[in-house]
N, C-alpha and C positions, 0 to 999 in steps of 0.2 A: 502493500499498498504504501503511495508517496506521502511525504510527510509536507504537510501545509507550511507554509513562509510565509511573510510580511505582506505578500502582495492578494495572494489565494486564503490569506486567517479567517476562518469558521466560514469557510464558503462565500469569500467575497464580501463577506458583512459591510466594510469599512468604503469599499468600493461602490456599493446597493447607495448607501448612507449618501456619498457625494453625491450620486449622480441623481437622487432624491430633491437633495440642497441646491443643488445647482439648476434642476429644472424649476423647482418654486420660486424659484428667485427670477428665475428668467422671464416666465410665465406673469409674474408680479411686475416687472420692469415694461413687459411687451402690453399688458392689459387693460395696468393703474399707470396712466399718465399722469401727475400733478399738475393741477393750473395754471402754476409756474415753470411748469417743463421740468424734463430728468436734471439734478442735478442734486448734488449733496444736502444740500440744506431742505431741501422738499420731504415731503412725511417719508414718502419712500427711501430718502436718501439717510434719514437721521434712523430709519428700522434697520437697512442694510448696514450704514455703518454701524450701527449698536451692535448688531450680529459678528460684524468682521471684526470690533474690537474684541467682545467676546473672543471669538478664534483665536487671536493673535494671543493674547493672554494666557490662552489655556494650549496653545502649541510651543509659548516660550514656559508653561511650566512643566512640558513634558520631558525637556530635560534635565530640571532636576528630578523628578519621578522617576527617570532612566538609570541616572546613577545611584538611588535607593535602593530600587528593586532589581540593578542590576542580575542576572541570571539566572531570573523566574518568567515562568511561563506567561507572566503579565506583559513584559517588555515587547515582546514581539504583537500582540493586541496592538498596544497605545503606538509605537512606531509603523502601522498598519493604519491605525488611524490620523496617524499625522503627514504620512502622505497623501492620502487622497483627502483628507479635509484641508491638508494644507495647499490641493490643486482647487480645490472646490472655492477656497479663501480669495484666491486670484481672481475668482468670475465674480465673486461677490460685490470683489471692493471696485473691482471695474464698475459695475454697474451701479455703485452707489456712489461712484463720480459723475455718472449720466458722459464719463464721455468728455468732460472738458477739464484739460488739464494748461499750466501754464508755469511759468516761472514762480512758483510760492512752494510754502509750507507743503500743503495740500496734495500737492504731486512729487515734493520730495519722498513724503510718508509712504507713496505709491512706488516710486521708483526702490526706496530702499525695501519694503515687501515684495517686489519682485525679486530684486538681489536676495533674499533672504532666502523665499521660495527655491530660486537655482540653486544655490550654493546647497543646500540642503538635499535637492536631488544628485548633485555631484557628490555628494557626503554620501547618500544611499548605493551610489554605483560603485563608489570604491570598497563601499564594506562586502558590496554583492561579491569583486572580481576579486580585489587584490590579496584577501588575506589566504584564497585558493593558490594565485600564481604564488605566493611565498612559499606556500607548503609546496608545490611541486619546483618551486626553486633551489629550497635550502634540505629538502628530504628532514634526515635527522641531525643536521647540523646547524650550528649556530653562526650568527655573526661574529662573534669573538672566537669561535675554533676558527673560521676561514681565515679572520687575520693573521691568526698563531700560524695557521701552514702558510699562509704567503711567506712570514716571516722565516718561518722554518726552509723554505724554497729558496728566497733570497739569501738565506745565509748559505746551503748548501751550492746551487747556482755559483756565486762568487767565489767559491771555494772550488770549485771543478776551473772556472772559468780563469784563473790564475794558472793554468797549465794551458791553456790553449793559444791562440794566436792573439795576439796583440787589438785584431779586428772583431773578434768575436768576443775577446772580456771587453774591450770599449761596449760593444753593444747590449751585454749583458749588466754591465753595470750603470749604461744610462737608463736600461727597466727599470733595473730597483730605484735606483735615486730620482728618476723624475716621474713614474706612475703616481698617482694620484686617487686617494679612495673617499669622496665623499669630500671635499672641502669645500667647497659652499652649497649653499643649500640651490642653487643652479645646478651644479654636477648633481645633486642629491636627486632634484626633480628628473633632469634630463638621464640619469643614470650609464651616464657613458661621457668619456673623458678623450677631446679632438683628436684625431690622430695618435691614440693612447701608446704610450710606449713598449707596451709590457706587446703588445699585437704587433706593433711594427717589428720588434725583437725580433719574433717567432720567424717572420719575411724574411729579417735579415738574414737569421741563424739557415734558413731553410736553401737560403742562395750562396752564404759561407759557407756550409758544409759537401760541397763539391770539388773544392780543391785541396782537402784535406789529403794528408799523408795517410797511408793504412794504419800504422802505428795510432794516430790519434781519432781515428774512428768510433773508438769502441767508447770513448771518452766523451766523444759530441754526442753521442749518440744518446748517452745519459746527459748530458747537458740539455740536449734538445728536449728528451721527454720529461725533466723536470721545468723548465722554461712553458712549455704546453700548456702542462698540470696546472701552470703558477698561472697562465694567463686565462686558462678557462675558473679558477677561484678567485681573481682580480673579478670576472665578468658577477661571478655569482655574486660577490659582494655590493657591486652595484648595486646590480637586481634590487636584493634584498634591501639596501639605503633608498633606493627609488620608492619601492613599496609604499617602504613604511612613513616616506616622505608624504607622498601623494596622498595614503590615506590620514595625514595629519595636515597639511596645511588647508583644506577647504574648512577646517575649523577657526582658521586664521581671518577669515571672512564671513562666515556664518556667526559668528559669536559677535565679534563687534558690530556687526552689520544689523544683528538681531537689539544689541541695545541702542543702536543710533536707530532703529524700528520704532521703538518703545518710548524716547525722548520725541524722534517727531511726530507720533501718532499725539503723544501727550499737547506737545504745541499744537498740532492738528485741533484738536478736540477743546483746546482753550481759546483758540482763535475762532472759531465756530460760536462757543459759547459768547464769547466778549465782544465780538465784533458783526455779527449777523443776527 
């Protein structure tokens, strides 16, 4: 039997609720046009705005509840509601505005809401995709374990390279000295180093090994095997850091913009009741 997930939770319970909410709001918008027209200050606009504000507060509270009940079955249901009702919220807020936008606090709150919802979708995507990719990439290994094995490969490769011609020795030294793994946030998010010295060293060693004397070929094969294995370890370490960075980076957008949304929404409400 297929296991339920956050999208088909309880036979798509929250998807159905979201669809009903959207249809009711759309029907009200189409069939009950206020005398002053559709805009946020009409009776329909106030109604949709109140519903929207309550939904924003509920979804903000979700993040706190998720940490409190992490690991329980309730988390999956809340996440499903968060996704589908968050989608419905964008429709309700749009209808609340009456499609009246401008350079004001009201449009700013609307724009922040769209950013929060979009970043939330990205966050859900990362948590659906990247944990599986991390497991496939790392297996039973840990990042610390990979870094330790890279350091050991560096040490052994340098030792063997000292017994080889200068070109090979210099190639190995450059690879060990210039290879970087996630030094900056951009490096972590991209998961690669331009003109990677490790990959380049493997390519150069392939060509340099053709001109070696017979007595050096055994050492060369051992060195080449170490450098190929080392390059694979470096690539896996970068991939792991990339997945970790992408899992975390969305929060740097989602959380601050959520706070900004709450502030803008409060300013929007105050402006409506004070000046309208």
